[in-house]
Backbone as a ProteinNet text record, in pm:
[ID]
protein_1_A
[PRIMARY]
MTDTPRFPTEWLTLPDLVDVLGEPLGRVRRFLDENYLVGSRRDGVLRVPAVFIVDGRPLPSLRGTIIVLHDAGFDADETIDWLLTPEETIGVAPIEALLAGRKSEVRRVAATLA
[TERTIARY]
85.5	-19.4	118.8	55.9	129.8	126.6	179	163.7	33.5	-22.8	-90.6	-219.7	-247.3	-350.5	-505	-576.4	-712.9	-848.1	-908.7	-1057.8	-1079.4	-1099	-1207.1	-1293.1	-1344.1	-1458	-1484.6	-1633.8	-1598.4	-1656.4	-1708.9	-1693.1	-1829.9	-1948.8	-2053.3	-2045.3	-2093.2	-2123.7	-2282.7	-2326.8	-2438.2	-2547	-2539.1	-2663.5	-2647.5	-2560.9	-2560.9	-2610.9	-2607.7	-2656.9	-2799.5	-2837.9	-2956.7	-3064.4	-2987.4	-3018.3	-3029.5	-2908.8	-2898.6	-2962.2	-2988.1	-3059.6	-3185.3	-3227.2	-3360.3	-3442.5	-3342.3	-3393.8	-3365.1	-3416.5	-3406.8	-3282.1	-3212.5	-3083.4	-3069.7	-3172.4	-3168.2	-3151.4	-3246.9	-3199.4	-3061.7	-2984.2	-2868.5	-2753.9	-2781.4	-2691.3	-2694	-2827.4	-2860.2	-2783.4	-2780	-2700.1	-2545.6	-2532.2	-2362.6	-2331.7	-2472.6	-2425.4	-2457.5	-2504.8	-2522.3	-2484.1	-2339.8	-2237.2	-2315	-2420.9	-2472.1	-2367.6	-2321.4	-2201.1	-2122.3	-2006.3	-1896.4	-1847.8	-1789.2	-1761.4	-1651	-1582.8	-1467	-1462.3	-1379.8	-1337.8	-1272.2	-1279.3	-1215.1	-1258.7	-1095.5	-1112.2	-1238.7	-1252.4	-1308.7	-1497.6	-1513.6	-1627.7	-1638.6	-1762.9	-1793.6	-1833.2	-1776.3	-1781.1	-1791	-1851.4	-1866.7	-1854.2	-1751.9	-1734.6	-1860.1	-1877.6	-2009.9	-2023.3	-1928	-1910.8	-2001.3	-2012	-2061	-2206.2	-2297.7	-2390.9	-2428.5	-2522.4	-2555.9	-2702.3	-2764.9	-2893.8	-2981.7	-2906.1	-2954.3	-3000.2	-2908	-2926.4	-2757.4	-2750.1	-2608.5	-2586.5	-2466.7	-2453.5	-2461.3	-2546.9	-2594.2	-2493.2	-2404.2	-2296.3	-2169.9	-2238.9	-2122.1	-2118.5	-2236	-2260	-2169.3	-2200	-2105.9	-1953.1	-1897.8	-1789.1	-1719.7	-1804	-1803.7	-1751.4	-1872.7	-1859.6	-1741	-1731.5	-1582.2	-1438.4	-1474	-1324.8	-1311.1	-1434.7	-1438.9	-1409.9	-1427.2	-1416.4	-1257.7	-1193.8	-1058.8	-968.6	-1029.5	-983.7	-976.3	-1010.4	-1001.2	-1106.7	-1025.3	-1127.9	-1210.7	-1256.6	-1358.3	-1255.1	-1143.2	-1029	-965.4	-914	-854	-954.3	-1091.2	-1194	-1212.9	-1201.5	-1235.7	-1088.8	-978.9	-866	-839.7	-909.5	-886.1	-976.2	-1101.7	-1207.8	-1179.8	-1108.2	-1081.2	-928.4	-873.4	-691.8	-693.5	-646	-624.9	-605.8	-629.1	-580.8	-536.1	-404.6	-361.9	-410.6	-448.6	-488.2	-668.5	-725.7	-851.5	-819.1	-745	-665.1	-732.4	-814.8	-871	-896.1	-985.6	-979.6	-1111.4	-1133.5	-1223.3	-1359.4	-1408.8	-1494.4	-1527.9	-1453.4	-1488.9	-1521.8	-1456.2	-1497	-1672.7	-1670.9	-1800.9	-1954.1	-1856	-1979.4	-1975.1	-1895.9	-1918.9	-1960	-2025.7	-2075.3	-1983.5	-1872.6	-1768.6	-1785.1	-1870.5	-1883.2	-1832.8	-1866.2	-1770.9	-1619.8	-1569	-1453.7	-1360.6	-1432.2	-1394.7	-1387.8	-1512.7	-1514.4	-1390.3	-1386.8	-1297.2	-1133.7	-1113	-976.8	-998.6	-1107.5	-1118.9	-1132.7	-1127	-1161.1	-988.9	-918.3	-785.7	-693.6	-760.6	-666.6	-672.1	-750.8	-753.2	-625.5
-114.9	-4.8	132	234.9	356.4	439.9	577.5	654.6	760.5	720.3	826.7	866.3	970.1	1015	942.2	879.7	845.1	935.9	904.3	985.1	979.3	1112	1098.7	1047.9	966.6	918.1	871.1	890.4	829.8	665.1	594	413.9	394.4	318.6	285.6	172.4	146.7	-21.7	-56.3	-196.5	-238.4	-166.9	-127.6	-65.9	73.8	171.1	287.6	275.9	174.1	147.3	134.8	66.6	77.1	200.9	265.7	420.3	500.4	475.9	588	546.5	448.2	378.2	364.9	364	337.2	191.1	94.6	-8.9	-162.8	-259.3	-326.9	-417.8	-486	-495.5	-634.6	-717.4	-804.4	-745.8	-636	-543.5	-522.6	-446.4	-393.8	-507.6	-632.2	-734.1	-806.1	-780	-797.1	-685.6	-571.3	-484.8	-516.4	-560.1	-613.2	-748.4	-839.7	-999.9	-952.7	-848.7	-829	-733	-673.1	-590.7	-429.5	-405.3	-266.4	-168.8	-263.5	-195.2	-272.7	-238.7	-342.3	-257.5	-379.9	-337.3	-412.5	-382.7	-442.1	-463.2	-554.3	-539.7	-461.2	-376.8	-244.2	-289.5	-306.2	-341.2	-427.1	-535.2	-630.8	-623.7	-504.9	-483.7	-461.7	-526.1	-448.4	-361.7	-259.2	-115.6	-100.2	4	29.7	178.4	213.7	391.1	466.1	565.5	670.9	719.7	752.6	796.8	690.3	596.6	507.8	530.3	590	622.7	792.7	791.7	940.4	938.9	1047.5	1057.5	975.3	880.9	772.4	630.5	634.4	518.5	454.6	341.5	333.4	384.4	425.7	527.1	433.4	458.2	368.2	293.5	388.2	345.2	227.8	243.4	155.8	13.6	-29.8	-155.5	-265.8	-212.8	-235.8	-225.5	-110.6	-117.4	-203.5	-237.3	-334.3	-473.3	-497.3	-614.5	-619.6	-510.5	-549.5	-546.5	-490.5	-537.2	-692.8	-699.2	-881.9	-971.4	-929.1	-990.8	-1028	-868	-848.3	-948.4	-1033	-1061.8	-1013.1	-852.2	-773.3	-843.2	-857.7	-905.2	-755.4	-779.5	-622.2	-502.2	-582.7	-466.4	-398.4	-496.5	-393.3	-329.7	-389.3	-302.7	-192.1	-170.7	-35.8	43.1	-24.4	62.8	119.3	59.6	94.6	247.6	180.4	330.6	451.9	440.6	556.7	636.9	525.4	590.4	669	775.8	848.6	780.6	735.6	685.8	766.4	752.8	853.1	862	750.7	735	817.3	848.9	902.7	1060.8	1063.1	1203.8	1244.7	1130.9	1149	1024.2	996.5	879.9	822.5	681.4	646.1	649.4	661.7	717.8	839	937.2	1085.9	1090.5	1012.2	1040.4	966.2	868.2	803.9	906.5	967.5	1075.1	1196.8	1209.9	1305.6	1249.7	1122.7	1093	1002.7	960.6	936.7	783.2	711.1	543	482.9	561.2	478.8	451.2	593.4	585.7	501.4	537.2	440.2	299	229.5	101.3	48	142.7	120.1	92.2	179.7	143.5	37.1	20.6	-105.2	-245.8	-229.4	-367.9	-402.2	-291.9	-300.4	-363.6	-399.7	-433.6	-573.5	-623.1	-814.4	-876.8
21.4	32.4	16.3	-78.5	-86.6	23.5	39.7	120.4	52.7	-72.7	-126.6	-26.4	-16.9	49.2	14.6	91.8	39.7	67.3	-55.9	-27.3	115	147.6	331.2	311.3	408	425.8	575.8	596.5	716.8	717.3	797.9	779.7	888.5	816	861.6	893.8	1000.7	1067.4	1025.9	1030	957.7	1043.8	1193.2	1230.1	1161.9	1152.7	1092.7	986.3	894.1	751.8	747.5	864.8	884	870.6	962.5	1036.8	873.9	812.4	680.8	598.3	547.2	447.5	477.8	597.4	614.7	600.5	571.1	564	658.7	654.7	763.9	759.5	860.9	840.3	706.3	722.2	625.9	454.2	435	294.5	306.1	411.8	395.6	395.6	450.8	396.3	255.2	201.8	87.6	-13.9	6.2	-63.5	-50.9	53.3	32.8	-33.4	0.8	-101.6	-223.6	-281.4	-418.2	-484.1	-427.4	-473.2	-473.2	-438.8	-454.2	-340.9	-241.1	-156.4	-138.3	-84.1	-46.8	91	207.9	305.1	325.1	429.4	496.3	649	714.2	834.4	910.7	977.5	1036.1	1199.8	1255.8	1423	1415.5	1379.5	1395.4	1345.3	1280.3	1258.1	1123.9	1046.1	926.2	922.6	852.6	788.5	639.3	608.1	483.4	467.5	363.8	348.3	331.1	408.5	389	267.6	205	58.7	-52.8	1	-116.3	-99.9	13	32.4	-19.8	-145.9	-161	-140.9	-85.3	-68.5	-13.1	80.4	170	58.8	-37.5	-111.9	-146.4	-180.1	-238.9	-361.8	-405.7	-533.5	-640.4	-721	-833	-913.1	-965.6	-1032.2	-966.9	-843	-774.1	-776.1	-809	-805.3	-959.6	-1077.9	-1185	-1158.8	-1093.1	-1072.5	-987.3	-875.3	-762.8	-874	-954.2	-1019.4	-1096.2	-1158.5	-1286.1	-1172.5	-1055	-974	-938.2	-865	-836.4	-930.9	-1053.8	-1191.3	-1233	-1190.1	-1197.5	-1096.5	-1004.1	-860.2	-752.2	-748.4	-612.1	-495.1	-418.7	-274	-204.3	-119.9	-68.8	-29.2	51	95.1	-30.5	-121.8	-272.4	-307.8	-307.4	-391.4	-339.8	-199.2	-123.2	-176.2	-163	-128.7	-275.9	-419.1	-539.1	-562.5	-485.6	-512	-423.6	-315.8	-243.7	-270.8	-322.3	-366.3	-500.3	-486.7	-640.4	-724	-841.5	-975	-1075.1	-1125.5	-1210.6	-1309.9	-1387.1	-1499	-1510.2	-1422.9	-1388.1	-1332.9	-1283.4	-1190.9	-1076.9	-1019.5	-891.1	-847.5	-707.8	-663.1	-736.5	-756.5	-854	-786.9	-676.6	-585.6	-655.7	-640.4	-670.2	-814.7	-887.8	-1054.7	-1062.8	-983.2	-997.3	-945.7	-843.4	-760.6	-891.6	-972	-1067.3	-1194.1	-1209.6	-1287.8	-1396.1	-1389.3	-1461.1	-1505.6	-1476.9	-1459.8	-1545.9	-1683.7	-1796.2	-1811.8	-1748.5	-1738.1	-1649.7	-1521.2	-1403.9	-1428.9	-1495.4	-1556.8	-1639.3	-1719.6	-1850.7	-1776.2	-1678.8	-1611.7	-1531	-1434.5	-1365.9	-1473.2	-1579.2	-1644.3	-1681.2	-1714	-1735.6	-1611.4	-1499.7	-1388.1	-1382.8	-1456	-1431.8	-1513.3
[MASK]
++++++++++++++++++++++++++++++++++++++++++++++++++++++++++++++++++++++++++++++++++++++++++++++++++++++++++++++++++

């Protein structure tokens, strides 16, 4: 892992996600199982970067990007690290580009990582 500054975000636990998304725990777990969200264990607790939630919903362009990264062999931690770390070919952290609506560009770069 490099010393590159990562995109700043808070981390949400499952109970936090239940509150933020206004969904029952089972539905929140389905978001994770179906790649609408990706989380990793931080301090022994599953957490999801808060930046992955926009207007009380998972960022719509996130799911396809997570799937592309998983297809490239990335695990959940590597997926999160890639999304939050500035990517030279994109010019910003991939999550920042997704938030700006640059889904195609992000997925094109992600697809080259396999």
